[in-house]
C-alpha positions as CSV (number, residue, x, y, z in Angstrom):
1,W,0.0,0.0,0.0
2,I,1.0,3.6,-0.6
3,R,-0.5,6.1,1.9
4,V,-0.3,9.8,1.3
5,A,-2.3,12.5,3.2
6,G,-4.9,10.1,4.5
7,F,-5.4,8.4,1.1
8,S,-4.1,5.0,0.1
9,I,-3.8,3.1,-3.1
10,Q,-2.7,-0.4,-3.9
11,P,0.0,-0.1,-6.7
12,G,-0.3,-3.8,-7.7
13,E,-3.7,-3.2,-9.2
14,F,-2.3,-0.5,-11.6
15,A,1.0,-2.3,-12.1
16,K,-0.7,-5.2,-13.9
17,I,-2.1,-2.8,-16.5
18,C,1.1,-0.8,-16.9
19,L,3.1,-4.0,-17.3
20,T,0.6,-5.5,-19.7
21,V,1.0,-2.4,-21.9
22,F,4.8,-2.7,-21.6
23,F,4.8,-6.4,-22.4
24,A,2.6,-5.8,-25.5
25,A,5.0,-3.1,-26.8
26,Y,8.1,-5.2,-26.1
27,L,6.7,-8.3,-27.8
28,V,5.6,-6.5,-30.9
29,D,9.2,-5.4,-31.5
30,K,10.9,-8.7,-30.4
31,R,8.4,-11.5,-31.4
32,D,10.3,-12.4,-34.6
33,V,13.4,-13.0,-32.6
34,L,11.6,-14.8,-29.8
35,A,9.8,-17.1,-32.3
36,L,13.1,-18.5,-33.6
37,A,13.8,-22.1,-32.6
38,S,17.3,-23.5,-32.2
39,R,16.7,-27.1,-31.6
40,R,13.9,-29.7,-31.5
41,V,13.6,-31.9,-28.4
42,M,11.0,-34.6,-28.3
43,G,9.0,-33.0,-31.0
44,L,9.0,-29.6,-29.3
45,E,10.8,-26.6,-30.8
46,L,12.8,-24.9,-28.1
47,P,14.0,-21.2,-28.4
48,R,17.6,-20.2,-28.4
49,G,19.3,-19.8,-25.1
50,R,20.0,-16.1,-25.5
51,D,16.3,-15.5,-26.1
52,L,15.3,-16.9,-22.7
53,G,16.3,-13.5,-21.1
54,P,12.9,-11.9,-21.1
55,V,11.2,-14.9,-19.4
56,L,14.0,-15.1,-16.8
57,V,13.6,-11.3,-16.1
58,A,9.9,-11.7,-15.7
59,W,10.5,-14.7,-13.5
60,M,13.0,-12.8,-11.3
61,L,10.6,-9.9,-11.1
62,S,7.8,-12.1,-9.8
63,I,10.2,-13.7,-7.3
64,L,11.3,-10.3,-6.0
65,V,7.6,-9.3,-5.5
66,L,7.1,-12.5,-3.6
67,V,10.2,-12.0,-1.4
68,F,10.0,-8.3,-0.6
69,E,6.2,-7.7,-0.7
70,R,5.2,-11.2,0.5
71,D,2.5,-11.0,-2.2
72,L,2.0,-14.4,-3.7
73,G,-1.0,-13.3,-5.8
74,S,0.7,-10.4,-7.6
75,S,3.8,-12.4,-8.4
76,L,1.7,-15.2,-9.9
77,L,-0.5,-12.8,-11.8
78,L,2.4,-10.8,-13.4
79,F,4.4,-13.9,-14.4
80,G,1.3,-15.6,-15.8
81,I,0.3,-12.6,-17.9
82,F,3.8,-12.3,-19.4
83,V,4.1,-16.0,-20.3
84,V,0.6,-16.1,-22.0
85,M,1.3,-12.9,-23.9
86,L,4.6,-14.4,-25.0
87,Y,2.8,-17.5,-26.3
88,V,0.2,-15.4,-28.1
89,A,3.0,-13.3,-29.8
90,T,5.2,-16.2,-30.9
91,E,2.7,-19.1,-31.2
92,R,5.3,-21.4,-29.6
93,A,4.1,-23.9,-27.1
94,S,7.6,-24.3,-25.8
95,W,7.3,-20.9,-24.0
96,L,4.4,-22.2,-22.0
97,L,6.3,-25.3,-20.9
98,I,9.3,-23.2,-20.0
99,G,7.1,-20.8,-18.0
100,L,5.4,-23.7,-16.2
101,G,8.8,-25.2,-15.4
102,L,10.1,-21.9,-14.0
103,F,6.9,-21.4,-12.0
104,A,7.2,-24.9,-10.5
105,A,10.8,-24.3,-9.6
106,G,10.0,-20.9,-8.0
107,A,7.1,-22.3,-6.1
108,L,9.2,-25.2,-4.7
109,V,12.0,-22.8,-3.6
110,A,9.5,-20.4,-2.1
111,Y,7.9,-23.2,-0.1
112,Q,11.2,-24.3,1.2
113,I,12.4,-20.8,2.2
114,F,9.4,-18.6,3.2
115,G,7.3,-19.5,6.2
116,H,4.2,-17.7,5.0
117,V,4.2,-19.7,1.8
118,Q,4.5,-22.9,3.8
119,Q,1.6,-21.8,6.0
120,R,-0.7,-21.1,3.0
121,V,0.2,-24.4,1.3
122,D,-0.4,-26.4,4.5
123,S,-3.7,-24.7,5.2
124,W,-4.7,-25.3,1.6
125,L,-4.0,-29.1,1.7
126,D,-5.9,-29.6,5.0
127,P,-7.7,-26.4,6.2
128,F,-9.6,-28.2,9.0
129,A,-6.3,-29.4,10.5
130,Y,-5.4,-25.7,11.0
131,Y,-8.9,-24.6,11.8
132,D,-7.7,-22.6,14.9
133,G,-5.0,-20.9,12.8
134,S,-4.2,-20.3,9.2
135,G,-6.9,-22.6,7.9
136,F,-9.8,-20.8,9.6
137,Q,-10.7,-18.5,6.6
138,V,-10.8,-21.4,4.1
139,A,-12.7,-23.6,6.4
140,Q,-15.3,-20.9,7.1
141,A,-15.6,-20.2,3.4
142,L,-16.3,-23.9,2.7
143,F,-18.9,-23.9,5.4
144,G,-20.6,-20.9,3.8
145,L,-20.6,-22.4,0.4
146,G,-22.0,-25.6,1.8
147,T,-24.7,-23.7,3.6
148,G,-25.7,-22.0,0.4
149,G,-26.1,-25.2,-1.5
150,L,-27.6,-25.0,-5.0
151,F,-30.0,-22.0,-4.6
152,G,-28.5,-20.1,-1.6
153,A,-29.9,-18.7,1.6
154,G,-31.3,-15.6,-0.2
155,L,-30.1,-12.1,-0.2
156,G,-29.5,-11.1,3.5
157,G,-30.2,-14.6,4.7
158,G,-26.6,-15.7,5.0
159,R,-24.0,-15.1,7.6
160,P,-21.0,-13.7,5.7
161,D,-19.8,-12.1,8.9
162,Q,-18.6,-15.6,10.0
163,V,-16.0,-15.5,7.3
164,P,-13.0,-13.2,7.9
165,V,-12.7,-10.3,5.4
166,A,-15.8,-11.4,3.5
167,K,-16.1,-8.0,1.9
168,S,-12.8,-8.3,0.1
169,D,-10.7,-11.5,-0.2
170,F,-13.6,-13.9,0.5
171,I,-16.5,-12.1,-1.1
172,A,-17.0,-15.1,-3.4
173,A,-17.9,-17.2,-0.4
174,A,-20.6,-14.6,0.6
175,V,-22.0,-14.7,-3.0
176,G,-22.0,-18.5,-2.9
177,E,-23.8,-18.6,0.4
178,E,-26.6,-16.2,-0.4
179,L,-27.0,-16.9,-4.1
180,G,-26.0,-20.6,-4.1
181,L,-24.1,-22.5,-6.7
182,F,-26.4,-21.2,-9.5
183,G,-25.9,-17.6,-8.5
184,L,-22.1,-18.0,-8.2
185,V,-22.0,-19.7,-11.7
186,A,-24.0,-16.8,-13.1
187,V,-21.4,-14.4,-11.8
188,I,-18.7,-16.5,-13.3
189,I,-20.5,-16.4,-16.7
190,V,-20.6,-12.6,-16.6
191,Y,-16.8,-12.7,-16.2
192,L,-16.6,-15.3,-19.0
193,V,-18.6,-13.0,-21.3
194,L,-16.2,-10.1,-20.6
195,V,-13.2,-12.3,-21.2
196,E,-14.7,-13.7,-24.4
197,R,-15.4,-10.2,-25.8
198,G,-11.8,-9.2,-25.0
199,L,-10.4,-12.2,-26.8
200,R,-12.7,-11.6,-29.8
201,T,-11.4,-8.0,-29.9
202,S,-7.9,-9.4,-30.0
203,L,-8.8,-11.6,-32.9
204,I,-10.3,-8.9,-35.1
205,C,-7.8,-6.2,-34.2
206,R,-5.6,-5.3,-37.2
207,D,-2.9,-3.6,-35.1
208,A,-0.3,-6.0,-33.7
209,F,0.1,-3.9,-30.5
210,G,-3.7,-3.7,-29.9
211,K,-4.0,-7.4,-30.6
212,L,-1.5,-8.3,-27.9
213,L,-2.8,-5.8,-25.5
214,A,-6.4,-6.9,-25.7
215,A,-5.3,-10.6,-25.3
216,G,-3.2,-9.7,-22.2
217,L,-6.0,-7.6,-20.6
218,A,-8.6,-10.3,-21.2
219,F,-6.3,-13.0,-19.8
220,A,-5.5,-10.8,-16.7
221,I,-9.2,-10.8,-15.8
222,A,-9.6,-14.5,-16.4
223,W,-6.5,-15.4,-14.5
224,Q,-7.3,-13.2,-11.6
225,V,-10.9,-14.6,-11.2
226,F,-9.6,-18.2,-11.5
227,V,-6.9,-17.7,-8.9
228,V,-9.3,-15.9,-6.5
229,L,-12.2,-18.5,-6.8
230,G,-9.7,-21.3,-6.7
231,G,-8.4,-20.0,-3.3
232,V,-11.9,-19.5,-1.9
233,T,-13.1,-23.0,-2.9
234,G,-9.9,-24.8,-1.9
235,L,-8.7,-25.6,-5.4
236,L,-5.6,-23.4,-5.1
237,P,-3.6,-21.9,-2.2
238,L,-4.8,-18.4,-1.1
239,T,-3.1,-15.6,-3.0
240,G,-4.6,-12.4,-1.7
241,L,-5.9,-11.1,-5.0
242,T,-9.2,-9.2,-5.2
243,T,-12.3,-10.3,-7.2
244,P,-12.8,-7.8,-10.0
245,F,-15.8,-5.5,-9.6
246,L,-17.0,-7.4,-6.5
247,A,-14.4,-7.1,-3.8
248,Y,-14.1,-4.0,-1.5
249,G,-11.4,-1.6,-2.5
250,G,-11.2,1.6,-4.5
251,S,-7.9,0.8,-6.2
252,S,-9.1,-2.5,-7.5
253,L,-12.4,-0.9,-8.8
254,V,-10.6,2.0,-10.6
255,A,-7.9,-0.2,-12.1
256,N,-10.5,-2.7,-13.5
257,F,-12.6,0.1,-14.9
258,V,-9.4,1.4,-16.6
259,L,-8.8,-2.1,-17.9
260,V,-12.3,-2.4,-19.4
261,A,-12.0,1.1,-20.9
262,L,-8.8,0.0,-22.7
263,L,-10.7,-3.0,-24.1
264,V,-13.6,-0.8,-25.2
265,R,-11.2,1.6,-26.9
266,I,-9.3,-1.2,-28.8
267,S,-12.7,-2.8,-29.8
268,D,-13.9,0.5,-31.2
269,A,-10.7,1.0,-33.2
270,A,-10.8,-2.6,-34.5
271,R,-14.4,-2.3,-35.7
272,R,-13.9,1.0,-37.6
273,P,-13.6,0.8,-41.4
274,A,-10.0,0.5,-42.6
275,A,-8.5,3.7,-44.0
276,P,-8.1,3.8,-47.8
277,T,-4.6,3.0,-48.9
278,G,-4.6,4.4,-52.4
279,P,-4.2,8.1,-53.4
280,P,-7.1,10.3,-52.4
281,K,-9.8,10.9,-55.0
282,P,-10.3,14.5,-56.0
283,A,-13.5,16.2,-55.1
284,L,-16.1,16.6,-57.8
285,G,-15.6,20.3,-58.0
286,D,-11.9,19.9,-58.4
287,A,-12.0,17.2,-61.1
288,P,-10.7,18.3,-64.4
289,T,-13.2,18.9,-67.2
290,E,-12.8,18.0,-70.8
291,V,-14.9,19.0,-73.8
292,V,-15.4,16.2,-76.3
293,Q,-16.7,17.1,-79.8
294,T,-18.6,14.4,-81.6
């Protein structure tokens, strides 16, 4: 957090947008080099060793965020966005495998070194064994989702106050308790529509920078929702990310509105008629006249 004169912002929410813009600009310039393959191993085309630098830099950046800020969610979000945008730019599946390998290595090292990572992983594997400690939030969220069932307890009929920080990190548990499984799936479908429109915008965009930027922004929303809901439901360890447009927090809300505004702007530019490429035609009044005698 950055606090100035009584106001506070969460820079990680705006960093994901700024870094997505930077990644798109960088990959537009370097995608031909990054798409080169030096050798084929087990049917997979691997990039040259000197071209691994960008991925290693992004990996080190995510590790530094994890070490100094103790923010597992932001580090996972930034590294995932870069790897997926790199795959979209180069169309090389090898980059995805390299990214997954680096992520697995970083996660293993982080688990061995940092106590808070061990705590989150242990409480994720068995939250009820740590019910009096780190597993309390996840256990209460699972109780709330179980209480909601298929159709929910109704608006105002649940007890979201039984789940710590239900208005921010665990707001999905409150939605699932009061609206049930069907209501939570409906919310997920709304996110899915937003992501689908972003990816469709990326497909029809004629500009290479806009194509990459739209794909990165759409994936950022999808990845963030997946990681948050995975943490609440016990599918993934807790990361501390916010649920877009639902969780309490002005920084998250403003940043996500900026993200949607960028997608709308790219979509508008992509659907405009293409500018004529030939020489401009003279106006009717300026056209030369010729008298023909028959």
